C-alpha positions, 0 to 999 in steps of 0.5 A, a space after each residue: 448468503 453467497 460470497 464471491 471468491 476471487 483469486 489473484 488472476 480474477 483480481 488481475 482481470 478485474 482491476 481498473 486501469 492505473 489511470 482509473 485507480 489514481 482517480 479512486 485513490 484521490 477520491 478516497 483521500 478527498 472523502 477522508 479529508 471531508 470526514 466521510 471515511 472511518 478508518 481506525 489505526 491498523 491493529 495486529 499481532 507480532 509473532 515471536 519472529 523478527 520483523 513479522 506481523 499480522 495486521 487487521 485493517 477495517 474501513 468504511 468509505 463514503 456516506 450511508 447511501 453509497 458506502 463501502 465496507 471491508 477489511 484486509 487481513 495481511 501478514 508479513 514473514 520475511 526470510 521464512 522457510 516458506 519463502 525459501 521454498 519459492 513462496 512469497 513472504 507476504 499474504 493478504 485477504 480482503 473481505 467486503 461487506 454489503 454496506 446496507 445489511 453488513 453481510 460479507 459479499 466477497 473474499 479476494 486475494 489481497 496482495 495485488 490490491 496492496 501492491 497497486 494501492 501502495 504504489 498508486 498512493 505514493 504517486 498521488 501523493 507525489 502529484 499533490 506536492 509536486 513543484 509546479 513546472 518540474 515534471 520528474 525525469 529521473 527515478 531512483 529505485 532502491 530495492 527491486 522486488 514486487 513494490 519496485 516493479 509496481 513503483 516503476 509501472 505506476 510512476 511511469 504511467 502517472 508521470 510520462 515525463 520519466 525517462 531515466 531509471 537507476 536501480 540498486 539492490 543487494 544482488 547484482 543478479 536481481 537488479 540486472 534481471 529487473 532492468 532486463 525485464 522492465 525495459 520491455 514495459 516502457 520507454 524508459 532507460 534502466 541502469 543497474 548500479 552497484 552503489 545506492 548513492 548512484 541510485 539516489 543522487 540527483 534523481 527527481 524521485 527516489 523510492 526505497 522498498 527494502 526488507 529490514 536491514 542493519 545498515 540504513 543505506 540512504 543519506 540526506 546529502 545524496 537527495 537533491 533539494 527538490 527530490 521526492 523521497 518515498 520510503 515504501 519500507 517506511 523505516 528501514 532504508 534511511 539514516 536519521 539525517 534524511 528525516 532531520 533535513 526533510 523540507 516537507 513531510 507528507 503522510 496518509 496517516 500522520 498518527 500511524 507514522 508517529 506511532 511507527 517512528 516512536 516504536 522503530 526509530 527512537 533515533 528520530 525526533 518525531 516532533 521535528 516536523 509538522 506532518 501534513 495529511 495528504 487528505 487535507 491537501 487534496 481536499 483543499 486542492 493541494 496544487 495551490 499549495 505546491 509552491 509553498 512546500 519546500 523540498 526535499 520531500 519525505 512521503 510516507 505511505 502508511 497503508 490505510 485501509 480506506 484505499 484498499 477497500 475503495 479499490 477492492 470494491 471497484 475490483 469486485 464490481 468489475 468481477 461481477 460484470 465479467 462473471 469472474 470468481 467462484 461462489 461460496 454459500 456460508 448457509 448462515 441465515 437465521 433459519 439455518 443457524 437456528 436449525 444448526 443450533 437446535 437440530 440435535 446439538 446438545 450443549 455438551 456436544 457444542 463444547 466438544 465440537 461434535 454432534 451428540 
């Protein structure tokens, strides 16, 4: 069985447009809302290092005739020596399996898919709950790493009404460089600000993407009554009153959000809100409900594997058409496995990992 190997450049060249990915994510939410997705809570291990994790995220999307299967294996090691050597603190691999026979068909770099799906999931959720007649004009970014960049690209595409962007970060150098770089990518005006409050106050949409920090900088009093707050960092950036005073909480995995808050935010009353599942809102045409939803909105993108796998399959199909990527033959058919197990290997040799 030959597996297609896709590098990050192959993935970039094979990625659908942002507009098409929005449709993919929305359709995936619809499928889950109708019970045609199998996506267990992510499982993982926690190495003995602060804030690190390695998570396994399997999913099945669709029906038996047109299903998509796969798994993402992702790691996060903030502040590691590897990162200080110029490498990223996150890594991801995605394995896709043929839905008809279960054999692996593709292994691809997974972080570009992760950045795309995370920010586009946020944009789709914002679309679903957006108050009618109020197209967002201003965006506040707290944190300007990879997720900050993709947040601006995606929200700028999904909401062309966005005109003004304020950017706060720990480093004046990083936010200034971010603004200079991203000013070339769209018609928006960008303003680096020293105070997080200035990046939050009166903005229609606020997105935070911070590493674990001791002081949580975002306060409820700064959020406008209609604001859509998207903590892509989930638990790191907001003070308790942000949760307490949220008018509506929406998540793509309410069960995982509850689990996460119970583990990392004991200061929060998890039961203070009924967390709405975006899948249900999409399946029921959430636009009809938007007038009944009350702000400020707390939008939790929990990172469910169904969206990763649906997007990864679109990338894989495009890569096939473009003939991108290399091939790797595992030679794992019944015949070759039988030959390997019977072709001169003794039990003792197998235990020792050497040929007898």
